[in-house]
C-alpha positions, 0 to 999 in steps of 0.5 A: 499500499502506498503511504498516504499523500501529505497536504500541500502546504502554501508558502506565505509567499504563494499569494504575494505574487497575485497581489503584487501583479495586481497592484502593478496593473492597477498603478499602470492603469491609473498612469495610462488614465492620467496620460489619456487625460492629456490629450486636449492639452497636448499641443496647447498646454505647453510643457504643463503636461510635462511636468504632470507626467514627470511627478505623477505618471512616472512614479507609478510607473516605477511602482508597477515595474518594480512590484512586476519584477519582484513578483516574477522573481518570487520563487513561490509564486503561483502561476497565475500571479506571475502572469499578472506580474508579466502583464503589469510588466508589459503594461508599465511603458503603455503611457509613454506609447500613449503619448506618441499615439495621442501626439500622432493622432493630434497631429493629423487632426490639426494639420495636413500633409502633401508629399512631406510638407505640413500645412493647417488643416485648411491649407491656408498656411505652409508650416513645414517643408521637409528638408529631406524632400528630393525635389529641386523645384517647388511651386506653393499651392494656390490655396496657401496665403502665408508662410510660417517662420522657419518653413523652408529652413535648410532645405538644401535640395531646393534650387527654385521656388515659386510663391503664388499671388495668393500668399501675402506674408512670408515669415521669419527665417522662412528660407534661411540656409538654403544653400543651393536656392538659386532663383525665387519667384514672388507673386504679386500678392505678398505685402510683407517679408519678415526678418531674414527670410532669405538669409544665408542663401549663399547661391541665391542669385535672383529674386523675381517680384511680380507686384509692388514692393513689400514691406520687409523686416530686418536683414532679409537678404543677410549674407545672400547676394541675389539681384532683385528684378521687378516689373516696370509698371510695379510701385514702391520700388527703388534702386536697391531693395533689402540692400540689394540692387533692383533691375527691370525683369527685361534686364535678366541675362 
């Protein structure tokens, strides 16, 4: 006859992994809920949400990670407890992933993209032209009425730009450091060009204006040496513009 099987004794540590796994998951879910609450403020709250994330969400993530690791390493933990701890560990970094997801969602909600060029949703403001685009010539869409600051900054592949008459203003540093930009045609609608808009364009040879002379900010052609060309009937022009010589379009070489 076989000896009786002694009753199984559970270590006091046996249910601990279940408790740790549960607390870990709850901590992460709280952190995730707080993170999701940033959705409406992510692009408009400045750095405010960052401080909340660092001082509230990050500590909860640390708690979740620590408890999950302890629960997994318990030698006498239950299988179910260790599974809970692994789930908690996997979820630990979900708030960071959620930040990227929400940022992507807000970006698509607030902006429009056409061939790596960023516009506002209505496509009336050109915000950013990717410096990685390979095209050498670009004509700004006629829906655009303003070019934002730094929009074409350091776009070294560009050699020529055409700005339509729908555009009325060009922002600060809009085309600065476009090393290979050679020619620009500016439509008659532009009435203001902001500071250093075409600065440091070392190969800029000509800028052709199709309308009256616009108002300008400071140093718009800083360390750029283009010749300015204009129509004979256009108004407000003198012999120089932004420190550069002005000639008639008919005088182009």
